[in-house]
N, C-alpha and C positions, 0 to 999 in steps of 0.2 A: 378339863380334859384329863383322863387317867392314862398314864404312861407306864409300860412295864419294861424293865431292863432287857437288853438283847445284846448279841454279839454284833461285830461289825457287818452292817448290812449290805447285801449285793444291790438293792434299790432304795433309794430314799426320795419321796415325794414331799415337798415341803410348801405349805402355804398356796396350794392350787387353787385358782379362782377361774371360774368358766361361767360366762353369762350369755343368755339368749334374750331375745326381745321379750320383756315383760316377766323374766324370771332369772335369779341367780342361782344356778344349778349347784355349782360349787363355790364355798365361801371360805377358802383358806383350809383346805383339807391336807391332812399329813398322812402318810403311808410308808412303813419301813418293812422291808422283806428281806431275810437272810438267804443265803444259797443253801440249797438242800431241805428247806422247810416248806410245810403246807400252811399258808397263810390264809386264813378265812376272812371273808369281807362280808359283813352283816349290816343290814339297815332296812328300814321300811321301804316300799315302792315310793319312789319320789325322794329318797334319802340322799341320792346322788352317786350310786354305785355305778349305774351304766355311763354316766358321763364320764366318772373317773377312769373306768377301764377304756373308754374311747380316747381319753386323754393318754393313757399309757400305750394303747396300741397304735397312737398317730392320726386316729381319725379326727380328732379335734386338738387344736392348738390352745393352750391355756392362755387366759388373759393375764394372768399373774402367777408368781410361784416358779419353783425350780425342780427339775428332775435330774438325779444324780445316779450314775450306774458306776459300781467300783470306785466311788468316790469323785468321778468326773461328771460335771455338768454336761448334759446333752440336750439337744432340741429334737423333739419326736414330730417332725413337721408332716410326716405321712406314714401309711402303714409300711410302706416299703423301708423307710428309715428305720422304723421300730424293728422290722425283721433283721435289718443288717446288724442292729444292736443286740441281736439274739431275743427279742420279745415276740412271742406268739399268742394270739387269742383265738380260743375255741367258743364261739358263740353257742347260745341255748338252741337257735334255729341254725344248723350247720350250714355254712357256705361252700358246700360241695356242688360239683356239676354232675347231676344224675347222669346224663348221656355218655360221660367220659369214664374211662377205666379207672381202677384203683391207682395205678402208677402214674396215669395222666394227672390226676388230681393231687397226689403227693407231690409232684414236681411242677405243679402249674406255676407258670410264671418264671421258672428257673429251671426249663428242661436241659437234658443232657444232649446237646445238639452239636453236629459238626457240618459246616458248610450250608447251614439253614435246615438240616434234616434232623430230626430226633433220632437218637440212638436208643432205639426201642429196648434191645437186649440189655444195654447197660442200665437203663431206667428200671425195667423189670427186676434185674438182679439187685440193684440198690433198694428197690421198694421192698422186695422180699425180705432183704436183710433187716430194714428198719421194722417190718411187721414182725419178724421172728424175735427182735430185741423186745418188742412190747408183748411178747407171749401169744402171738396169733400167727403162726406159721400157716395155718389153714386157710387164710384169706389169700385169694389169688391176686397177684398184681393185675392180670388181665380181665378181672371180673368187672362188670359194669356197676358203678357205685349206686345207681338207681335201684338195683335189684337187691342191695344188701339191707338186712334190718338195722334199726336204729343203732344198737350197740356197736355194730361192726362199723358203721359209718364213723362213729365217735372215734374208734381206734384208726381209722384212716385219717381223720383231722388231726390227731396226735402225731401220726407218722409225718404228717406234712410239716407241722410244727418242728419236729426233731429234724427234718431234712433241712432245715434253716439254721441247724446248730443252735436251737433254742436254749438259752440259759434260764428263761423265765417264761412260763405258760399260764395264761390266765384262762381259767374255765368258768364259764357263765352257766350256772344251774345244769351241770353235766349229768345228773341223775335224773332230770325230771321225766324223761321218756323211757326210763329203763326199769326191767323187772329186777325182783331182789337179788337173783343170782348174778344179774349182769351187773349190778351196783358193786357187788362184792369183788368182780372181776375188774372193774373200774378203779376200785381201791387198791388192788393189788398192783396195777400199773403206775398209780400216782406214788405208791410207797417205793416203787422200782426207781422211778424217775428221781424222787427226793434222795434216795439212797445214792445215786449217781451224781448228785450236787445240783440237779435241776430245781429251780425254786418254783412253786406253784401258788398262785393266788386263786382260791376256791370260793366261789359264790354259791351260796344255798340259803333257802329258807327253811331247810330242815335242821333242826338243831341237833337231832339225834346223829346226823351225819357229821356235823360239825365237831361232835364229841369224839367221834370213831376216826376220822380222817385228819383232823386239823391239829396243829401244834399250837399257833397262837391265832388270835381273833383280834380285827380292828373293827370299831362300830361307828357307822355314820348316821347321823340325824339331820335333817333339813339342810344338807348340804355342808355339814361341819362335821369334824372328827370329834366323837365325845369318848373314845378310848382307843388306844394303840397297844397292840402286842400283849392283849390278856391271855393268859394259858387257857387253852380251849377246853381241856379235860377237867380244870379244877375250878372254873368260874361258874357260879351257880346260874341256872337257866334264869330265875327270876330277876338275877341282877342284870344279865344280858337284855332281856326284855325290857327291863326298866330304862336302860341305856337307849335302847332302840326307840322306845315310844315316849319316854319322858314321864311314864307312869307305871306302876306296877300291874301288868297284865299277864294272865295266863291263859292256857287253852281252855277257856270257860264256855261251855255249851249252854244255850236257853233251856229253861226247865222244860221237861219233857210232860205233855198233859197226861192225864190218865187215859188209858186205851178206852175206845168206844166202839163196840162191834155193831152198834145200830146205825153207824154211817153207811151211806150207799157205796157200791162199788163204782169208781169212775173207770178204771182200766182193768180189763182182764185179758190175759194172753194165754192161749191154749195150743200146747203142742208145737210152738213156733220152732221152725228149724231153718238154718241157713248153712248148707253144706261148707265144711272147712272152718266153720266159725262157732256154731252152737247147734244143740239138737234137742228137741222135745222139751222146750221151756215152757212151764206153765206156772203163773202166778197171777195175783190181783193186788191193786192198790186202792185204797178207799179215799173218799174225800177227807181231806185234812190230815192225812197220814204221810209220813215220809218213810220210803222204804229205800233201803241201801244195798247195793250190790257191791259185795267184798270178794276180791279175788286179784290175782296176779295179772300184769300187763300180757295180753295175748289170750287171757282165758275166756273172751267172747263178751265181755261186760260192754264195751263201747259198741260193739256190733248189734247187741240186743237192744240199746237205745236206738240206734241208727235204723234198724228194720222197724221198730214200732213207730219211729217218725216217718217212715216212708223213704228214707234214703238208700235203703237196700230192699230188695223184693225177696221175701222168703219162698223157700220150696214147699213148705207145708206149715199148717197151723192157721190160727185166726187170732185178730186183734180186734177187740170190742171196747168201744167208749160208750159210757152209759147204757150198755146191753145192746148196742147196735154195731155190727161190723164195720171195719173201716178198711177202706180200699187199699190194699197191700201194694207197696212200692210207689206210693204217690205222697210226696210231701204237701202238695197243694190240698189234698183231701184231709191229711192230718191236721193242717193249720185251720182249714175250714171247720173242722170238728172240735177245735179247742185245744190243740196241742201246741206246745213250744219247746224248742231244743236249744240248750246253751252248750254248744260243743267244746271239746276238748282244747282245740287250737282257736281260741277266739280271735286272735289277730289275723289269721288266714282264712278261718272259715266263717266267722260271724260278723266281723266289723270292716267297714269301708273306712280306713284309717285317715284318709285325707278329708273326709266328711265331718260334718258338725256332730255333736252329741245329739242334736234334735232329729237330724237326717238319718242317723242310725237307729233312733228309737222308735220312729214312725215308718221304717223302711218296709215292714212286713203288713202294714195297714193304711197305706195311703188312700185307698179306696174310700173308706170312712170320711175322708176329708175333702173328697172330690164332689163337684156338683157341675154338671153340664160343661165337663172339660177343665174346670178351674179348681184349683185347691184353696180351701179356706186356712190360710196360714196363720189367722188369728187364733182360730179354735185348735190348730195344730200345736202351736206354741203354748197354749193354754194347758193342753193335756200333758206335753212334755214337761212343763214346770212342775206340774202337779206329781209327776213320777220323779223328777229329780228331787223334789221336797221330800217325797214319801221314801225314797231309798236312801237319802242322805248322799246323793252323787256330789262329789267335790272337785274342783270348783263348780259352783252351780249356776254356770253360764252355759245355756243350751247351745249358744252359737260357736262355742269354742270347739276346735278340731279334736276329735276323740282320741287321736293319737298323742295328745298331750296330757291325757289322763294317766293316773297310775294304773297298775294291773287290777287292783281291788275296784276302782271306779269304772274302769272299762267292763268288768265283770256286772257290775250293777246296771249298766247301760243295756248290756245284752239282755238281762233280766226285764228291764223297762220296757224293751221292745215287745215282749210278749203280754207284760201286764197293762199296757195302754190299750190293748184290744180285748182284754178280759180273756182268761186262760182256764180251764178245768184242769188241764195237767201239763206239769212242767218236768222235762227230762234234763237232768243237769249232769253234764260228764266233766268231772274233775274241776268243780266250781271254784276251788281254790288255788288251782295250780299256779305258781309263780307270783302268789298274794302274799303279802307280809303279815305278820302276826296280828298286829292291830286291826288290818282290814279283814283278817279272817274272822275275828269275834264279830265284826259289823255283818259280814256276810252272813254267818250262822244266825244271827238275829233276825237278818231280813227273810232267810229261808224259813224258819220257824214261824215268823209272823205270817207269811203268806199260806203256810201250812193251816195255821190257826184260823185263817179267813175261808177255809174250805178248799184250798187249791190241793190236788194230789200231786205228790212229788216223788219222782223216782231219781235216785242219786247214784253216781258211780265216782269212788274215790280210791286212790291207790293206798292212802293212808287208812289203816284199820282203825286207829283211834278216832279218826273223823267220823267214818261210818257209824262205829258204835256210839259215838257221843251225840251224833245229829239225828240219827234215824231212830223211828219207832220199831221198824221191823228189819231184819237183814236176811238177805239170801247170799249164801256163799256159793260162789260160782268157781268151778275148776274144769278145766279143758272142754268149755262148751257145756256144762251140764250144771244144773242146780243140785248141789250136792247137800245143802242144809238149809233149813229156814227157821227162824227163832226170833221171839221179841228181842230187841238189842240189850235190854237190862239182863237177859238170861245168859249173855255171852261175855267173855273177856278176850282181850287181844291174843293171848296165847292160845286160846281155843281156836280163834279163826285162822291164825297163822298156821296151826298145826294142820287144819282142814285144808287149806288152800296149797299147802307144800306137801302133805303126806296123803292127801286123798280120803281121809276118814276122821271122825271124830275121836278125841283122845279117849 
């Protein structure tokens, strides 16, 4: 294990062990965090990051090891105890109550009350002061949280953490749902918190973010600490990736085949319009081609995919599959015609987390295994095992609950759902979101192989290098319009970023 020297730490976690039935999630993990620093926690999915922050937040008690704050041993037996010690956690999927106001969410569980009644005025005043301190005086304490955009919800979560006088804030993938300018604002807030002496543990799969915001890095692999306190800005990417994976892996994309214009069109979209989201969108995708949509969050990319799939009904335009119109606004029609969608939020929109891998894979095609009211479970399991093997889903046990798989393997299960029935068109929305470096490389290979087998792929990604590296052709989307179309090899990242931010080619 590599260790870098540091000052006197606010937090020291030593030899943390946590086991669950059949798995040792943490096997002697160490973490040291100084007051006023941004300490980044890295590791592949399944490395133990989530379990470690749940120990730190009081959601799990460790089986062994020690947690010390300011040099004093503490037992974080539940989240309330962790909060009393000044430890707050902001999860990727924010745990705010949409139906309550901003102020209600900020002070939830420790409301300012007298004789059993909330002191609304005092709560609003205190909430306004916290929001102003975070640089967001425009957020009203009386606003309903469910009506706020993702970036402002995140600010509310930070205000809630600070309302507990948090000295250490854990942020789990905080930039995942944010646009470029929103990420810049998030980083400003984090720097202000660090300057005020608050320690921040920052978890992200985006190494560029780690470079920009982080002070030091701790790396986990297979439930163990492999490096503590590496300098974030001066440690080579290749070294960090090698620590995470145990081998040298870079963002390597599969070889792109030579363009073939003789392949038939699978999808054609003509003048597609969804008011408030996109307007007059026209393009085509050929068999065996990967077309990428590049644009900022909110540009209309995801809405285009959802409309093609029938989850939204367009106001105008046509969708054609193999030259025949698809009934708009009908997901069942889209599925019958051979489409499959892997949505951005796989846990809430695509997976039944308590069900098995097999049940999730066959969810959209149970009728193929039904005969006279009975399911042919043997045939179903045979098909599932074939997809598990073909996509490299690990562990390769179809009866395992899908929630126990890493993010990359969950995404493969979503893809397998459509492949088991045979698809002509795959719509992939942020297919590598929350997926570690090693699993990304595997997913890239799977997507390219599916295209090589003749499946048409329409891909959305917030990461421009991913779109350029994986797609054959790129459509640049800005404010609901297709701004530019070009073969991926003819574009570079700066070209695309300039277009989506400035609205015109350089």
